[in-house]
N, C-alpha and C positions, 0 to 999 in steps of 0.2 A: 423868442421872447426872453430875456432873462428876469430873474426876480424870485423865482418858486423856491421856498414853498408859500409866499403872498399868495395869499387867493387870490385870482382874475375874476373879472365880472364878464359880464357880454358887450359892455363896453371898451374893456381892454383890447379887445379882439378887432377894434376899428369898426369902420362905420358898415352899416347895410350894405351889402354885395349887388351889384346890378350885373346883369350877362351885356356884355359889350356887344355881342353878336347872338344870334339864335344858337342855341343848341341843337346840333343835326343829328348826332350819332349819341345817344345817351350813355351807351358803352364805351365810349371812348372819352368823352367829355362831361364836365360836372357843371350844372348849370347854377344861377344864385342860391335859387330857393333852397336845395338840399342843403347848400354850405352854410346859409343862414340859419336854417334849423339845428344844425351840428355845432356852428357858432353859440347857439342860443342855449344848447344842451350841454354844452362843456362850462359855460360860462352859471349855469346853475348847478352843476355840479359839483364846479368849484367852490360853491355856497355852503350845497348842503351833506356833501359827501363828509363823512370824517377824514380829520388829516392822518391820524392813527388809530388802531386799535391792536389789543393783547389779550392774550388769555393766559393766565397765573395759576399755579398749583401752591399750595400752601399747607406744613405740616408744622404743627405743635406751635413753638415759638420761632420756628425756624422764619426766614426773609423766605416772602413769595419768589418762586420761581419763573420766570416767563418760560413758558411753555410752546407759544407761538404768536406772532406779531408781524404786523405791515404797516407800511408809513407811507402816505402818499409821494413823501420828497426822497422816496428809495425806490423809483418805477421798476429798477431792474435787482431788485433785491440783494443788492452787493455792498450797501454800506455797511462795515464790520461797525458793531457797535450802537446802529439805530437804534435799538431796542432801549424800552427805559432803564433803568439801574431802580432797582425796588427794595423797598427795606419794610418791616414790621416794627412799630411801637409801642403797641398796644395790642389788646386783644380787637379784631376788626377795623385796626387804623394802619394804613400802607401807604407813605410816602413813596413819591414816584419821580424822577427827574428824567430828562431830555437833555442834549448838548441844547446851547442856546443859540447856537446859530449852526445850519445844513448849507451843503454847497446846491446851486442851481445848477443848471444844465451847461451854464459858462465857467463854470468853475468860482464863483463869485459868493462869498459867505454872507446867506440873511439871516434873519433872526427868524427863528420860528414862534408863533404865536398862536396858541392855545385860546381856545373861547369857553369850552365847557365841556362837559361830558354824560358819559350813563356808565352806571355797573350794573352787572347781572349776574348773580349768583349761579354756579351750577349745583347746587344743594337745594330741593325745595323747603326746607326748614327756614329757610332766611328770608325776610319780609322786605326788606330795605337794603339798597345799595346807594351809594353817594359818592360823585367825582366833584372834588372843589381844586380849582385851579388858583394856583397862587400868584399874586402879583407880578413876579418874572415872566409868566405866562409861558411858561416851559417846563413846568414843575407843578405838582400837587398832592393831593391825599385823594386816596380809595377809603372809604369807610362802608361796614356792613353790620345792619343789626338783626338780632333775630327776639324771638318771643313778643313779636306784634309790632316790632320795633322799637322795644324800650330798652333791650340790652346789647352792646357793643359783641360783637361775637367773630372770631376768626372761620374764614370762610375756605372750604377744602380748595375748592376749583372757581374761578371767576372770568370773566369776559369785561373789557372794558373798553369804550368806544370814545375819542375825544374828537372835537369840531375846532 
């Protein structure tokens, strides 16, 4: 099925399956019920799991450095440059950008569409993290505040998950 990273639903995988014949040996045959459950789970995961996640470290006024990342459109972890490009524009404000398109399994370019995200600080002094997705749907800004959420502040290490 072409089109990834477009999110699939259960309906995308076709109608509910039915057994054409009775399952005789479940060690060698798969009945409709387990496959229907698997398709249901795959469809739900496509809607619920993050498209991307990344971990950054940041020191002083330097741009954040991506130290770990994974992307659902890169299931073999072999796409060079799949991680976001990070920036620091002021204290606690980190714009990021992914490519606008990525190749699906048939080598066709499809747009990356991010919906929203969550930012978690790796330091307990921080009270609030936020991810804002830009109108282009493949870039955005991560923000952190300290002092009960009143003061923008740099975060030495942080985790971001984006749906």
